[in-house]
Every structure is written in structure tokens, then in C-alpha cells.
N, C-alpha and C positions, 0 to 999 in steps of 0.2 A: 504494500500500500504506500502510495506517495505521501511524503510529508505534507501536512496541511497546517496552515496558520490557524490556530484555534480562534482568534478574533474574527477572521474572515468567515469561518465556518459557523460562527454564532450569529452573524449578520444575515438574518433571513431575507431582508430586503435585497442585499447585495447578491445573495444566492439566486433569488428570483430574477433579478436583473441579468445575472450571468446566464441563466437558462434561456430567457427570451432573446437575449443578444446573440447567443450561439445559434438559436433557431434562425434568426434573421440573417446571420452571416452565412449559414448553410444555404438558405434560400438564395442569397446573392450568388453563391457558387453554382447553384442549379441554373440560375438565369444565364450565367456566363457559359456553362456547358451547353445549354439550349442554343445560345447565340452561335457557338462554334458549330453545332450540329446543323443549324439552319444554313450557315455559311457553306458547309460542305455539300448539303443537299441542293442548295440553289447555285452552287459554284459562283459565289460572290465574295471575293477576297479583298481585304484592305491593302495588302502588300504584294508587290509584283513577285517576290520570291515564293510566296504562298500560292499565287495563281500559277506560276510556272510549274511548281511541284504537282499541281492538281489539274493540269490540262492545258495551260497556256496563259500568256500575258493578257489575252482577251477577257479572262475571268477576274482581272483586277478591276472590280466595278462595284457599284452600290446596288443593293436590292431592297425593295420596300419592306420585305419580311425581316431581313437582317437588321435594317434600321429600326424597325419596331422593337425588336429584342434589345438592341443597343440603347434605345430611349428608355425602355423599362429598367435596364441596368443602371443607366445614368441617374434616373429618378431615384432609384434605391440609394445610390451613393449620396445624392443631395439630401436625402432624408434620414437614412439609417445612421450615417456617420454623426450628424448632430445628436441623434437620439443616444448614441453610445456615450457621448460626452455628458449630455444632460442626465441620463440615467445613472451614470457612475457618480456624479456629484450629488444628485438627489439622494442616492443610497446612503451617502455620508451624513445626511441631515436627520437621520433617525425618524423617518416617516412611519406611519402605521403600516405594518407588513401587508395587511389586506388592501389598503388603499393603494399602496405602491404596486402590488400585484395587478390590481385593476388597471393602473396606468400602463404597465408593461404589456399586459394582455391585449388591451385595446389597441395599442400601437402595433403590436405584432400582427394581430388579426387584420387590422386595417391595411398593413403593408402586404400581407399575403393576398388578401382580396384584391388590392390594387394591381398586383402582379398578374394574378389570374385574369382580371378584367382586361389588362393591357395585352397580354399574350393571346387571349382567346377572343379579343375584339368584342367584349360584352357591350351591350347597349348602354349608351350614355343615359343617365349620369352615374352609373355604377362606379367607374374608376374615380370620378371626381368626389363622390360621396366617401368612398374608402379613403381617399387622400385626406379629405377634410376631417373625417373622424380620427384618423391617425395623428393629425396635428394637435388635436385637443389635449391629449396627455403631455405632449411636448411643451405646449404653451403653459400648462399647469405646472410642470416641473420647473420650467424656466422662471416663472413668476415666483415660485417657492424658493428657488435658489437666490433670486435677486432680493427677495424679502429677508432671507436669512443672512445675506452678505452686505446689505446696505449699510449697516453700522460701520463696516470696515473700509468703505471706499474713502 
């Protein structure tokens, strides 16, 4: 068994944050793999050396399906990376474990639904609603962080 920091293992909020963050990072890896698979299937490569290896320089081109996957991945980076910062700091504020878990769950589910809606082209406003719902816990955490740190600015 790996050595564990007893303090970290006692922080139920941080453990919950770690669980949901790991799920989100794995989801990002899955989207990256899907993007690569769509590139191969559509023969649409971003780099000439990849196109040459897979049929010829004429396959160094953009494809709408590949671009959709890339946009989903970029949107994840724009939203999940700030969540990782906010959630980590929020975990240090000693919030209620149940409330914190709800924050993390809502964000995680919102991002999963957003990705599914993006990749499967679900009807609007599914993706937008998922995006908006996922932003709510981030704004809540950011506000709580600012309120907790305002005396120190």
C-alpha cells in the first residue's frame, strides 16, 4: 500500500474533489482519443508528416467532424482547468462535505452532458444548458474563495 498523508486522507472534501477531477481528466483523455480516431477514419491530419504516413500530403486538411471533436476538447480545457484550481482551493476552506460534493457532482455531470451533446450533435439548447449548469458551482466556489480571502488582499 502506498504511503498516504493522513491529513489528506481525512479531508473528505479534498477526496471528493480528487474523485471528480480524475473522472473529468479521464473524460478529456477519451475526447482526445475520439478526436484521433475521427482523424484516422476521415483521413484529416493536422500535420503533413501524419498525412504522408496515412496516405499522402493531400490528407493534411481540416474536416468538420474532427473540428467538432477539437472544439469539444478545447471547451473542456477552458472549463475543467479553472475548475481544478477552484476546487482545490475551495477544498482548503473546510466547506460542508455534502455541499462540496454537490458542487463537484454538478460540475462533473454538466461537463459530461456537454461533451455528449457536443459529440452527438444533440438538439440545442442541451449543450448550452449543460454548460451553464456546470458554471454555477464554479461561480459559487469562486465567490466563497474571494469571501474567505478578502481580508488578506
